[in-house]
C-alpha positions as CSV (number, residue, x, y, z in Angstrom):
1,M,10.5,76.8,-203.0
2,P,9.1,76.2,-199.5
3,F,11.0,73.5,-197.7
4,H,9.3,70.1,-197.4
5,D,7.8,68.1,-194.6
6,W,10.5,65.4,-194.2
7,T,8.6,63.8,-191.3
8,Q,6.4,62.0,-193.8
9,V,9.2,59.7,-195.1
10,P,11.8,57.5,-193.5
11,S,14.7,59.4,-191.9
12,G,17.2,57.7,-194.3
13,L,15.8,59.8,-197.2
14,F,16.6,63.0,-195.3
15,H,20.0,61.7,-194.4
16,H,20.7,61.4,-198.1
17,F,19.3,64.8,-198.8
18,H,21.2,66.6,-196.0
19,Q,24.5,65.0,-197.1
20,D,24.0,66.4,-200.6
21,W,22.8,69.8,-199.1
22,S,25.9,70.1,-197.0
23,I,28.1,69.6,-200.0
24,E,26.0,72.1,-202.1
25,I,26.4,74.7,-199.3
26,A,30.1,74.1,-199.2
27,R,30.5,74.4,-202.9
28,T,28.5,77.7,-202.9
29,L,30.6,79.2,-200.1
30,N,33.8,78.1,-201.8
31,R,32.8,79.9,-205.0
32,G,33.8,83.3,-203.7
33,Q,31.4,83.6,-200.8
34,L,34.3,83.3,-198.3
35,P,37.3,85.6,-197.9
36,P,40.6,84.4,-199.3
37,G,42.3,81.9,-197.0
38,L,39.0,80.4,-195.8
39,C,37.4,77.2,-197.1
40,A,34.3,75.1,-196.4
41,L,34.8,71.4,-195.9
42,V,32.2,68.7,-195.1
43,E,33.4,66.4,-192.3
44,Q,31.6,63.1,-192.0
45,R,30.7,61.9,-188.5
46,S,30.4,58.3,-187.4
47,G,27.2,57.0,-185.8
48,P,23.5,57.5,-186.6
49,R,23.1,60.4,-184.3
50,E,25.8,62.6,-185.7
51,A,25.0,65.2,-188.4
52,D,27.4,66.0,-191.2
53,V,29.4,69.0,-190.1
54,L,30.3,71.8,-192.5
55,A,33.4,73.4,-191.2
56,I,34.9,76.7,-192.2
57,E,38.7,76.5,-191.8
58,S,41.5,79.0,-192.1
59,R,45.2,79.2,-192.5
60,S,45.2,82.6,-191.0
61,K,44.3,83.8,-187.5
62,R,41.4,85.9,-188.6
63,P,39.6,87.0,-191.8
64,R,40.4,90.4,-193.2
65,S,37.8,93.0,-192.4
66,D,38.1,95.2,-195.5
67,S,35.4,95.2,-198.1
68,Q,37.6,93.7,-200.7
69,S,38.3,90.5,-198.7
70,S,35.3,88.6,-200.2
71,G,33.8,90.8,-202.8
72,G,32.0,92.9,-200.2
73,L,30.3,89.9,-198.6
74,V,32.0,90.1,-195.2
75,T,30.1,92.8,-193.4
76,L,29.9,94.6,-190.1
77,A,26.2,95.2,-190.4
78,K,24.2,93.3,-187.8
79,P,22.1,90.4,-189.1
80,V,18.3,90.9,-189.0
81,T,16.4,88.0,-187.5
82,R,13.1,87.8,-185.6
83,F,14.9,87.2,-182.2
84,V,18.3,88.2,-181.0
85,H,19.6,86.8,-177.7
86,R,22.8,88.2,-176.2
87,S,24.9,87.2,-173.2
88,D,28.2,88.3,-171.7
89,K,28.3,85.2,-169.4
90,A,30.8,82.4,-169.7
91,I,29.4,79.0,-170.5
92,F,29.6,77.1,-167.3
93,S,28.0,73.8,-168.3
94,V,30.0,70.6,-167.7
95,R,32.4,70.1,-170.6
96,A,31.8,67.0,-172.7
97,N,34.6,64.6,-173.3
98,R,35.3,65.6,-176.9
99,I,38.4,65.7,-179.0
100,L,38.4,68.2,-181.9
101,V,40.7,67.0,-184.7
102,K,41.7,70.0,-186.8
103,H,42.2,69.9,-190.5
104,H,45.8,70.4,-191.8
105,L,44.7,73.6,-193.5
106,G,44.2,75.3,-190.2
107,R,42.0,75.9,-187.2
108,I,38.2,75.6,-187.4
109,I,36.5,79.0,-187.0
110,A,32.9,78.2,-187.9
111,V,30.6,75.2,-188.2
112,I,27.2,74.6,-189.9
113,E,25.1,71.9,-188.4
114,I,22.0,70.5,-190.3
115,M,20.0,68.6,-187.8
116,S,18.6,65.2,-188.7
117,P,15.8,63.0,-187.0
118,G,18.6,61.0,-185.3
119,N,19.6,64.1,-183.3
120,K,16.1,64.1,-181.7
121,D,15.2,60.5,-181.4
122,S,16.3,60.1,-177.7
123,R,17.2,62.2,-174.7
124,S,20.8,61.1,-175.0
125,A,21.0,62.1,-178.7
126,M,19.6,65.5,-177.8
127,R,22.0,66.0,-175.0
128,D,24.9,65.0,-177.3
129,F,23.9,67.6,-179.8
130,V,23.5,70.4,-177.2
131,S,26.8,69.4,-175.6
132,K,28.6,69.4,-178.9
133,S,27.2,72.8,-179.7
134,L,28.3,74.2,-176.4
135,D,31.8,72.8,-177.0
136,F,32.0,74.7,-180.3
137,L,30.9,78.0,-178.7
138,R,33.2,77.5,-175.7
139,A,36.1,77.1,-178.0
140,G,35.2,80.3,-179.8
141,I,33.9,78.5,-182.9
142,H,30.9,80.2,-184.5
143,L,27.9,78.0,-185.2
144,L,24.9,78.0,-187.5
145,V,22.2,75.4,-186.8
146,V,19.5,74.5,-189.3
147,D,16.6,72.5,-187.9
148,L,13.8,71.7,-190.4
149,F,12.0,69.3,-188.0
150,P,9.2,70.1,-185.6
151,P,9.8,70.1,-181.8
152,T,9.6,66.8,-179.9
153,P,9.0,66.2,-176.2
154,R,12.8,66.5,-175.9
155,D,12.9,70.0,-177.4
156,P,9.4,71.5,-177.0
157,L,10.6,75.0,-177.6
158,G,13.2,74.0,-180.2
159,I,16.9,73.4,-180.2
160,H,17.9,77.0,-179.6
161,K,16.1,77.1,-176.3
162,L,18.0,74.0,-175.1
163,I,21.4,75.4,-176.1
164,W,20.8,78.9,-174.9
165,D,19.5,77.8,-171.5
166,E,23.0,76.5,-170.8
167,I,24.3,80.1,-171.4
168,Q,21.5,82.3,-170.1
169,D,17.8,81.9,-169.2
170,D,15.8,83.9,-171.7
171,D,12.1,83.6,-172.4
172,F,11.4,82.2,-175.9
173,A,8.2,81.0,-177.6
174,F,7.6,80.1,-181.3
175,P,5.4,82.5,-183.2
176,A,2.2,81.0,-184.5
177,G,2.8,78.6,-187.3
178,K,6.6,78.7,-187.1
179,D,8.0,75.8,-185.1
180,R,11.3,75.1,-187.0
181,T,14.5,76.9,-186.1
182,L,17.4,78.6,-187.9
183,V,19.9,80.1,-185.5
184,S,23.3,81.6,-185.9
185,Y,25.6,82.0,-182.9
186,D,28.4,84.6,-182.7
187,A,30.8,83.0,-180.3
188,G,32.6,86.2,-179.5
189,I,33.1,87.7,-176.0
190,D,29.4,88.5,-175.9
191,Q,27.8,85.4,-177.1
192,T,24.9,86.4,-179.4
193,A,22.2,84.2,-181.0
194,Y,20.3,85.4,-184.1
195,V,17.2,83.3,-184.2
196,E,14.8,82.9,-187.2
197,P,11.8,80.7,-186.6
198,I,10.3,79.3,-189.8
199,G,7.3,77.2,-190.7
200,L,6.2,74.8,-193.4
201,G,5.4,76.8,-196.5
202,D,8.2,79.3,-195.8
203,T,11.1,79.8,-198.1
204,L,14.4,79.6,-196.4
205,P,16.1,83.0,-195.6
206,D,19.8,83.6,-195.9
207,M,21.4,83.1,-192.5
208,P,24.6,84.8,-191.2
209,L,27.6,82.7,-190.6
210,F,30.1,84.5,-188.4
211,L,33.8,84.3,-189.2
212,D,35.0,86.6,-186.5
213,Q,33.1,88.6,-183.8
214,E,30.6,90.8,-185.7
215,F,31.9,89.7,-189.2
216,H,29.7,87.3,-191.1
217,V,28.8,86.1,-194.6
218,P,25.3,85.1,-195.7
219,V,24.6,81.4,-196.2
220,P,22.2,81.0,-199.1
221,L,20.0,78.3,-197.6
222,E,17.1,78.6,-200.1
223,S,19.1,78.4,-203.4
224,T,21.3,75.5,-202.1
225,Y,18.2,73.7,-200.8
226,Q,16.5,74.1,-204.2
227,A,19.6,73.0,-206.1
228,T,19.9,69.9,-203.9
229,W,16.2,69.1,-204.3
230,N,16.3,69.4,-208.1
231,S,19.1,66.8,-208.2
232,L,17.1,64.2,-206.3
233,P,15.6,61.2,-208.1
234,E,12.0,61.9,-209.2
235,E,10.7,59.0,-207.2
236,M,12.2,60.4,-204.0
237,R,10.8,63.9,-204.7
238,I,7.3,62.4,-205.2
239,A,7.6,60.4,-201.9
240,V,8.6,63.5,-199.9
241,E,5.8,65.6,-201.5
242,T,3.0,63.1,-201.1
243,G,4.2,61.2,-198.0
244,V,3.6,57.9,-199.9
245,M,6.5,55.6,-200.4
246,P,6.5,53.6,-203.7
247,E,5.4,50.0,-203.5
248,S,8.0,47.3,-203.9
249,D,7.8,45.1,-206.9
250,P,6.5,41.6,-205.9
251,D,9.1,38.8,-206.0
């Protein structure tokens, strides 16, 4: 199922969808996708600009690297994406004033962020998102960003370009017809970004989520998106597909 054009409907509808999608991804990862000792938890954020964060947490210091640790799903094979950006530079941007509250199960080792329209609706909101992403990477927390929305004047080359420019200046341009961004960051010693541009009409590929440097599990974006979509009320699905909101009943 190609992903939908959520710009045609009020942003509140996508907010509902992406909350459910975050939970569906967490459920899928917790059903054997992750190695023993790791779990995926959805953390609600306050304020209209904050996305729901899907955090991967651990009691242990690092996941096991043997093939039996997660049914063979943890792998040393390099992910395959259209673009790969790598840097051995430290992140020297000014640190944001953020406090990371860790769950009692253990330290956060990876985060999945699904961007919402609120993350792009002003320069300050965009700066907040980029700053938060850099905080994660600086802390050694691996990051997967899912952005199904087209560029705005605040991110003309997409969210990855804004984040990566704070690490290293690399040329980047969207391929024709693909102006949405999926990007997975390995926050190891050599920060590495695996970037997959997508466009309307594309199915969502699996994206790597790093658990340790060079160790990752695939996140099934397409199947979880479809499961979430199928659970939506029919009236909402019609509105998203047609871009026409239902008329209110007269008083």
